[in-house]
N, CA, C and O of each residue as an XYZ file, in Angstrom:
604
protein
N     -14.006    -15.741      1.182
C     -12.882    -14.996      1.874
C     -13.687    -14.294      3.055
O     -14.854    -13.905      3.013
N     -12.942    -14.236      3.941
C     -13.708    -13.598      5.326
C     -13.270    -12.220      5.394
O     -12.155    -11.892      4.989
N     -14.126    -11.370      5.905
C     -13.868    -10.045      6.060
C     -12.775     -9.675      6.600
O     -12.209     -8.716      6.076
N     -12.234    -10.233      7.644
C     -11.016     -9.941      8.164
C      -9.687    -10.275      7.332
O      -8.643     -9.666      7.565
N      -9.776    -11.314      6.308
C      -8.797    -11.229      5.193
C      -9.115    -10.215      4.318
O      -8.176     -9.689      3.720
N     -10.242     -9.823      4.112
C     -10.045     -8.845      2.987
C      -9.427     -7.223      3.657
O      -8.727     -6.422      3.037
N      -9.832     -7.111      4.783
C      -9.133     -5.862      5.472
C      -7.723     -5.977      5.668
O      -6.992     -4.988      5.706
N      -7.297     -7.208      5.800
C      -5.762     -7.244      5.704
C      -5.305     -7.137      4.544
O      -4.275     -6.477      4.402
N      -5.856     -7.675      3.535
C      -5.637     -7.462      1.934
C      -5.439     -5.958      1.682
O      -4.383     -5.370      1.445
N      -6.542     -5.521      1.772
C      -6.520     -3.729      1.458
C      -5.916     -2.990      2.356
O      -5.971     -1.776      2.160
N      -5.325     -3.382      3.330
C      -4.598     -2.533      4.261
C      -5.295     -2.059      5.395
O      -4.605     -1.630      6.320
N      -6.599     -2.050      5.515
C      -7.653     -1.479      6.618
C      -7.823     -2.218      7.783
O      -8.821     -2.000      8.469
N      -6.907     -3.165      8.160
C      -7.364     -3.918      9.327
C      -6.963     -2.972     10.491
O      -6.144     -2.058     10.387
N      -7.600     -3.287     11.541
C      -6.964     -2.403     12.709
C      -6.281     -3.389     13.542
O      -6.939     -4.328     13.992
N      -5.258     -3.300     13.753
C      -4.406     -4.156     14.368
C      -4.390     -4.030     15.833
O      -3.850     -4.793     16.633
N      -5.235     -2.676     16.134
C      -5.480     -2.410     17.543
C      -6.860     -2.427     17.878
O      -7.390     -1.657     18.679
N      -7.444     -3.361     17.217
C      -8.961     -3.513     17.495
C      -9.621     -3.519     18.843
O     -10.708     -3.027     19.146
N      -8.498     -4.366     19.828
C      -8.911     -4.623     21.068
C      -8.882     -3.397     21.935
O      -9.364     -3.465     23.066
N      -8.379     -2.337     21.515
C      -8.410     -0.595     22.284
C      -9.549     -0.185     22.137
O      -9.988      0.703     22.868
N     -10.431     -0.859     20.954
C     -11.712      0.076     20.661
C     -12.737     -0.443     21.845
O     -13.177     -1.592     21.876
N     -13.057      0.602     22.839
C     -14.172      0.234     23.913
C     -15.366      1.079     23.770
O     -16.085      1.353     24.731
N     -15.614      1.560     22.381
C     -16.569      2.417     22.251
C     -17.913      1.403     22.341
O     -17.851      0.320     21.757
N     -18.931      1.716     22.964
C     -19.975      0.765     23.244
C     -20.768      0.253     21.998
O     -21.300     -0.855     21.924
N     -20.770      1.145     21.103
C     -21.516      0.627     19.800
C     -20.763     -0.344     19.077
O     -21.422     -1.090     18.353
N     -19.268     -0.532     19.122
C     -18.386     -1.472     18.825
C     -18.635     -2.703     19.544
O     -18.198     -3.767     19.107
N     -19.225     -2.645     20.486
C     -19.194     -4.183     21.420
C     -20.509     -4.514     21.382
O     -20.738     -5.723     21.419
N     -21.610     -3.641     21.306
C     -22.786     -3.897     21.220
C     -23.531     -4.093     19.844
O     -24.562     -4.765     19.795
N     -23.081     -3.595     18.917
C     -23.925     -3.568     17.563
C     -22.808     -4.237     16.683
O     -21.618     -3.924     16.670
N     -23.475     -5.297     15.891
C     -23.023     -6.006     14.897
C     -22.342     -5.459     13.482
O     -21.536     -5.942     12.687
N     -23.116     -4.137     13.576
C     -22.790     -3.462     12.075
C     -21.700     -2.756     12.347
O     -21.165     -2.407     11.294
N     -21.086     -2.360     13.365
C     -19.770     -1.803     13.821
C     -18.745     -2.774     14.074
O     -18.875     -3.703     14.871
N     -17.608     -2.519     13.304
C     -16.841     -3.570     13.333
C     -15.233     -2.788     13.815
O     -14.682     -2.013     13.033
N     -14.707     -3.079     14.994
C     -13.759     -2.630     15.470
C     -12.253     -3.042     14.591
O     -11.203     -2.399     14.595
N     -12.543     -4.252     13.905
C     -11.102     -4.460     12.902
C     -11.060     -3.774     11.614
O     -10.098     -3.861     10.852
N     -12.300     -2.967     11.335
C     -12.436     -2.332     10.329
C     -11.737     -0.931     10.749
O     -12.248     -0.345     11.703
N     -10.584     -0.329     10.102
C      -9.835      0.920     10.495
C     -10.573      1.924      9.961
O     -10.769      2.881     10.710
N     -10.998      1.966      8.956
C     -11.799      3.035      8.152
C     -13.192      3.201      8.890
O     -13.560      4.356      9.108
N     -13.758      2.465      9.172
C     -15.008      2.840      9.971
C     -14.771      3.267     11.436
O     -15.433      4.163     11.962
N     -13.892      2.650     12.007
C     -13.396      3.431     13.440
C     -13.035      4.775     13.349
O     -13.505      5.674     14.047
N     -12.124      4.906     12.405
C     -11.739      6.411     12.014
C     -12.922      7.307     11.964
O     -13.120      8.304     12.659
N     -13.562      6.880     11.180
C     -15.102      7.669     10.672
C     -15.996      7.884     11.711
O     -16.597      8.939     11.914
N     -16.076      6.839     12.385
C     -16.723      7.055     13.707
C     -16.468      7.879     14.813
O     -17.232      8.586     15.469
N     -15.003      7.624     14.929
C     -14.365      8.682     15.944
C     -14.698     10.291     15.428
O     -15.294     11.072     16.170
N     -14.302     10.616     14.268
C     -14.570     11.938     13.879
C     -16.197     12.207     13.958
O     -16.578     13.231     14.525
N     -16.927     11.512     13.528
C     -18.361     11.773     13.897
C     -18.911     12.058     15.121
O     -19.769     12.902     15.380
N     -18.197     11.077     16.057
C     -18.551     11.300     17.480
C     -18.040     12.406     17.936
O     -18.800     12.893     18.774
N     -17.007     13.089     17.754
C     -16.538     14.197     18.340
C     -17.319     15.086     17.634
O     -17.649     16.006     18.383
N     -17.765     15.217     16.504
C     -18.407     16.174     15.847
C     -20.051     16.468     16.392
O     -20.641     17.537     16.551
N     -20.435     15.271     16.567
C     -21.944     15.032     17.123
C     -22.438     15.090     18.484
O     -23.591     15.243     18.888
N     -21.255     14.927     19.169
C     -21.575     14.748     20.681
C     -21.051     15.686     21.455
O     -20.079     16.354     21.103
N     -21.637     15.818     22.559
C     -20.829     16.837     23.638
C     -19.641     16.064     24.583
O     -19.308     16.517     25.679
N     -19.179     15.094     24.120
C     -18.209     14.269     24.903
C     -16.834     14.938     24.419
O     -16.677     15.359     23.272
N     -15.904     14.986     25.373
C     -14.568     15.720     25.052
C     -13.866     14.738     24.553
O     -13.926     13.531     24.788
N     -13.010     15.503     23.652
C     -12.057     14.629     22.775
C     -11.387     13.495     23.588
O     -11.591     12.311     23.321
N     -10.547     13.922     24.631
C      -9.803     12.766     25.443
C     -10.348     11.527     25.634
O      -9.775     10.441     25.547
N     -12.000     11.860     26.019
C     -12.720     10.679     26.201
C     -12.934      9.538     25.101
O     -12.902      8.308     25.154
N     -13.191     10.566     23.971
C     -13.863      9.857     22.573
C     -12.456      8.756     22.222
O     -12.412      7.526     22.239
N     -11.377      9.784     21.910
C     -10.282      9.063     21.456
C      -9.709      7.949     22.097
O      -9.157      7.033     21.487
N      -9.848      8.022     23.481
C      -9.495      6.870     24.362
C     -10.466      5.919     24.135
O      -9.921      4.827     24.292
N     -11.791      5.756     23.805
C     -12.500      4.680     23.642
C     -12.381      4.091     22.301
O     -12.716      2.925     22.096
N     -11.832      4.993     21.219
C     -11.655      4.539     20.046
C     -10.199      4.187     19.492
O      -9.820      4.126     18.322
N      -9.487      3.970     20.692
C      -8.235      3.467     20.616
C      -7.090      4.233     19.891
O      -6.219      3.666     19.232
N      -7.180      5.588     20.078
C      -6.317      6.599     19.349
C      -5.803      7.461     20.507
O      -6.453      7.586     21.545
N      -4.616      8.055     20.302
C      -4.542      9.490     20.985
C      -5.116     10.785     20.604
O      -5.798     11.030     19.610
N      -4.780     11.492     21.438
C      -5.318     12.968     21.101
C      -4.487     13.450     19.541
O      -5.106     13.741     18.518
N      -3.172     13.444     19.657
C      -2.488     13.799     18.335
C      -2.956     13.124     17.064
O      -3.077     13.704     15.985
N      -3.239     11.682     17.320
C      -3.405     10.989     16.224
C      -4.869     11.349     15.735
O      -5.110     11.398     14.529
N      -5.811     11.592     16.655
C      -7.138     12.071     16.228
C      -6.894     13.380     15.310
O      -7.502     13.535     14.251
N      -6.091     14.172     15.735
C      -5.996     15.424     14.993
C      -5.422     15.075     13.445
O      -5.920     15.397     12.366
N      -4.564     14.532     13.638
C      -3.816     13.808     12.100
C      -4.837     13.333     11.396
O      -4.989     13.742     10.245
N      -5.722     12.388     11.946
C      -6.867     11.978     10.947
C      -7.966     12.824     10.623
O      -8.752     12.701      9.684
N      -7.920     13.881     11.697
C      -8.907     14.749     11.301
C      -8.538     15.600     10.136
O      -9.289     15.749      9.172
N      -7.472     16.103     10.235
C      -6.758     16.909      8.950
C      -6.727     16.163      7.633
O      -6.989     16.656      6.536
N      -6.390     14.970      7.866
C      -6.319     14.223      6.570
C      -7.713     14.223      6.012
O      -7.925     14.730      4.911
N      -8.812     13.596      6.825
C     -10.108     13.755      6.305
C     -10.624     14.914      5.600
O     -11.348     14.880      4.605
N     -10.113     16.122      6.305
C     -10.610     17.264      5.623
C     -10.107     17.570      4.391
O     -10.765     18.165      3.537
N      -8.704     17.109      4.210
C      -7.861     17.465      2.786
C      -8.254     16.319      1.719
O      -8.232     16.547      0.510
N      -8.593     15.145      2.230
C      -8.562     13.976      1.356
C     -10.141     13.289      1.245
O     -10.578     12.838      0.186
N     -10.753     13.294      2.271
C     -12.133     12.798      2.483
C     -11.642     11.273      2.832
O     -10.455     10.950      2.884
N     -12.749     10.383      3.064
C     -12.597      9.256      3.664
C     -11.338      8.356      3.016
O     -10.747      7.537      3.721
N     -11.050      8.536      1.883
C      -9.915      7.595      1.325
C      -8.608      7.931      2.048
O      -7.667      7.138      2.016
N      -8.526      9.371      2.852
C      -7.263      9.192      3.701
C      -7.168      8.299      4.723
O      -6.111      8.129      5.331
N      -8.414      7.572      5.027
C      -8.359      6.619      6.213
C      -7.642      5.173      5.439
O      -7.350      4.295      6.250
N      -7.412      4.934      4.327
C      -7.069      3.817      3.771
C      -5.449      4.186      3.977
O      -4.919      5.196      3.514
N      -4.952      3.430      4.558
C      -3.303      3.544      4.528
C      -2.506      3.398      3.134
O      -2.828      2.516      2.338
N      -1.529      4.234      2.887
C      -0.971      3.923      1.753
C       0.121      2.788      1.657
O       0.808      2.513      2.641
N       0.269      2.130      0.443
C       0.925      1.265      0.377
C       2.548      1.617      0.668
O       3.132      2.662      0.384
N       3.029      0.557      1.246
C       4.531      0.907      1.803
C       5.248      0.403      0.617
O       4.851     -0.199     -0.380
N       6.684      0.908      1.082
C       7.588      0.327      0.055
C       7.646      1.247     -1.101
O       7.017      2.306     -1.091
N       8.527      0.803     -2.291
C       8.844      1.565     -3.523
C       7.789      1.262     -4.338
O       7.391      0.104     -4.465
N       7.237      2.311     -4.972
C       6.342      2.418     -5.731
C       6.562      2.166     -7.271
O       5.747      1.687     -8.059
N       7.849      2.597     -7.522
C       8.441      2.723     -8.969
C       9.577      1.841     -8.888
O      10.080      1.363     -7.871
N       9.974      1.663    -10.291
C      11.484      0.750    -10.448
C      12.401      1.518     -9.827
O      12.317      2.746     -9.863
N      13.233      0.975     -9.284
C      14.442      1.910     -8.281
C      15.806      1.331     -9.140
O      16.673      2.133     -9.488
N      15.886      0.338     -9.354
C      17.244     -0.256     -9.887
C      17.388     -0.074    -11.458
O      18.430     -0.094    -12.113
N      15.950      0.127    -11.947
C      16.050      0.320    -13.701
C      15.641      1.780    -13.798
O      14.468      2.073    -13.571
N      16.395      2.577    -14.070
C      15.937      4.023    -14.594
C      15.362      4.123    -15.696
O      15.484      3.059    -16.302
N      14.744      4.934    -16.316
C      14.207      5.050    -17.705
C      14.873      4.876    -18.758
O      14.365      4.475    -19.805
N      16.661      5.287    -18.546
C      17.342      5.113    -19.572
C      17.615      3.708    -19.643
O      17.477      3.129    -20.720
N      17.960      3.138    -18.687
C      18.021      1.607    -18.547
C      16.804      0.973    -19.077
O      16.999      0.149    -19.971
N      15.888      1.132    -18.801
C      14.570      0.462    -19.357
C      14.371      0.679    -20.829
O      13.682     -0.085    -21.504
N      14.984      1.733    -21.319
C      14.997      1.808    -22.863
C      16.180      1.095    -23.384
O      16.208      0.424    -24.416
N      17.071      1.290    -22.634
C      18.288      0.356    -23.388
C      17.785     -1.245    -23.445
O      17.976     -1.852    -24.499
N      17.273     -1.796    -22.543
C      16.770     -2.985    -22.480
C      15.632     -3.482    -23.443
O      15.453     -4.616    -23.886
N      14.995     -2.468    -23.626
C      13.719     -2.631    -24.574
C      14.459     -2.762    -26.057
O      14.186     -3.712    -26.792
N      15.248     -1.917    -26.375
C      15.941     -1.885    -27.586
C      16.748     -3.076    -27.699
O      16.671     -3.726    -28.742
N      17.436     -3.413    -26.859
C      18.303     -4.615    -26.653
C      17.285     -5.842    -26.900
O      17.751     -6.717    -27.630
N      16.202     -6.023    -26.505
C      15.554     -6.975    -26.492
C      14.517     -7.170    -27.710
O      14.056     -8.282    -27.969
N      14.196     -6.062    -28.408
C      13.662     -5.965    -29.757
C      14.570     -6.499    -30.665
O      14.119     -7.139    -31.615
N      15.918     -6.331    -30.526
C      17.055     -6.762    -31.365
C      17.299     -8.249    -31.148
O      17.793     -8.972    -32.014
N      16.936     -8.647    -29.980
C      17.449     -9.982    -29.562
C      16.460    -10.284    -28.738
O      16.622     -9.987    -27.554
N      15.227    -10.930    -29.143
C      14.012    -11.240    -28.627
C      14.354    -12.467    -27.748
O      13.734    -12.509    -26.685
N      15.321    -13.587    -28.018
C      15.319    -14.683    -27.419
C      16.752    -14.846    -26.313
O      17.342    -15.871    -25.972
N      17.003    -13.431    -25.945
C      18.219    -13.280    -25.131
C      17.597    -13.773    -23.677
O      16.483    -13.394    -23.315
N      18.525    -14.766    -22.777
C      18.095    -15.010    -21.409
C      18.355    -13.544    -20.579
O      19.041    -12.577    -20.911
N      17.457    -13.797    -19.261
C      17.997    -12.910    -18.573
C      19.220    -12.872    -17.969
O      19.663    -11.819    -17.511
N      19.819    -13.914    -17.917
C      21.408    -14.058    -17.428
C      22.067    -13.272    -18.307
O      22.816    -12.416    -17.837
N      21.939    -13.385    -19.660
C      22.433    -12.516    -20.809
C      22.501    -11.273    -20.689
O      23.504    -10.565    -20.778
N      20.955    -10.842    -20.391
C      20.584     -9.597    -20.237
C      21.594     -8.723    -18.977
O      22.131     -7.617    -19.028
N      21.563     -9.588    -18.071
C      22.325     -9.099    -16.728
C      23.903     -8.692    -17.226
O      24.519     -7.690    -16.861
N      24.375     -9.718    -18.136
C      26.014     -9.330    -18.557
C      25.810     -8.265    -19.286
O      26.475     -7.268    -19.007
N      25.084     -8.218    -20.122
C      25.163     -6.975    -21.228
C      25.072     -5.715    -20.454
O      25.917     -4.833    -20.608
N      23.993     -5.581    -19.552
C      23.879     -4.410    -18.697
C      25.157     -4.124    -17.853
O      25.461     -2.977    -17.528
N      25.792     -5.071    -17.560
C      27.112     -4.963    -16.749
C      28.131     -4.522    -17.572
O      28.983     -3.745    -17.140
N      28.142     -4.998    -18.900
C      29.331     -4.617    -19.843
C      28.978     -3.236    -20.336
O      29.793     -2.328    -20.169
N      27.725     -2.990    -20.981
C      27.578     -1.944    -21.695
C      27.536     -0.808    -20.968
O      28.210      0.180    -21.261
N      26.603     -0.877    -19.792
C      26.088      0.447    -18.949
C      26.890      0.419    -17.441
O      26.677      1.325    -16.635
N      27.701     -0.545    -17.170
C      28.376     -0.730    -15.754
C      27.179     -0.606    -14.600
O      27.293      0.190    -13.669
N      26.120     -1.399    -14.744
C      24.917     -1.569    -14.045
C      24.742     -3.186    -13.851
O      24.460     -4.070    -14.661
N      25.046     -3.216    -12.340
C      24.751     -4.513    -11.759
C      23.337     -4.633    -11.360
O      22.838     -3.795    -10.609
N      22.657     -5.643    -11.831
C      21.248     -5.918    -11.220
C      21.331     -7.514    -11.260
O      22.263     -8.135    -11.772
N      20.364     -8.008    -10.724
C      20.149     -9.505    -10.423
C      19.209    -10.049    -11.643
O      18.484     -9.278    -12.272
N      19.271    -11.172    -11.865
C      18.660    -11.877    -12.680
C      16.992    -11.691    -12.714
O      16.181    -11.639    -13.638
N      16.875    -11.613    -11.186
C      15.347    -11.411    -10.845
C      14.738    -10.032    -11.293
O      13.559     -9.892    -11.621
N      15.652     -9.060    -11.269
C      15.370     -7.731    -11.585
C      14.761     -7.769    -13.053
O      13.752     -7.132    -13.355
N      15.528     -8.646    -14.017
C      15.312     -8.403    -15.390
C      14.051     -9.426    -15.319
O      13.095     -8.903    -15.892
N      13.824    -10.342    -14.954
C      12.661    -11.112    -14.972
C      11.309    -10.259    -14.560
O      10.300    -10.174    -15.259
N      11.495     -9.702    -13.385
C      10.630     -8.878    -13.001
C      10.205     -7.758    -14.133
O       9.074     -7.519    -14.555
N      11.368     -7.190    -14.468
C      10.736     -6.021    -15.843
C      10.236     -6.740    -16.799
O       9.109     -6.409    -17.168
N      10.816     -7.780    -17.405
C      10.104     -8.477    -18.669
C       8.609     -8.655    -18.168
O       7.665     -8.120    -18.748
N       8.474     -9.440    -17.057
C       7.258     -9.826    -16.814
C       6.098     -8.520    -16.496
O       4.896     -8.780    -16.453
N       6.470     -7.516    -16.344
C       5.754     -6.013    -16.138
C       5.361     -5.594    -17.668
O       4.349     -4.992    -18.024
N       6.274     -6.003    -18.353
C       6.262     -5.440    -19.757
C       5.143     -6.294    -20.787
O       4.544     -5.803    -21.743
N       5.063     -7.592    -20.333
C       4.082     -8.333    -20.874
C       4.800     -9.496    -21.816
O       6.008     -9.733    -21.857
N       3.953    -10.032    -22.418
C       4.138    -11.304    -23.077
C       5.215    -11.035    -24.187
O       5.964    -11.962    -24.496
N       5.335     -9.759    -24.829
C       6.193     -9.342    -25.855
C       7.673     -9.554    -25.581
O       8.492     -9.900    -26.432
N       7.981     -9.259    -24.028
C       9.435     -9.332    -23.491
C       9.697    -10.822    -22.901
O      10.822    -11.109    -22.495
N       8.888    -11.539    -22.872
C       8.988    -13.008    -22.467
C       9.926    -14.116    -23.560
O       9.514    -14.543    -24.638
N      10.914    -14.335    -23.093
C      11.688    -15.352    -23.722
C      10.988    -16.490    -24.506
O      10.155    -17.180    -23.919
N      11.267    -16.698    -25.701
C      10.486    -17.706    -26.066
C      11.229    -18.924    -25.902
O      12.459    -18.881    -25.895
N      10.573    -20.062    -25.762
C      11.015    -21.505    -25.180
C      11.475    -22.124    -26.428
O      11.911    -23.275    -26.423
């Protein structure tokens, strides 16, 4: 797997790498403008260790002055891990509340061979909840083999 693919996969690919004009990122193979974590860290280090003005540095690293201060504040609170973007989208189940999940768990313990289609119908009838068959399938796959319908 190429480094670029790894950066994209882990969310640290710098989509604006062409805006990075800092000389070391152009002349030295160690520095990679596509690596967002490295670019942010080196920008902070450059501001701290050099006599260059912030406006000049942030422009060379492809950021705005306000972006610099957000990055700096995050770094001071969280360290380098603040440079890794958080995953977007929902992090938890949204359609199935804990109560719905408990209902499904109990129902599947009593009826292990029930289909996802049947589970959708039971949820609608018993709980008034409308979910897709795919929602039930995802829930079952997250719960593991125990909740997989036997063939």
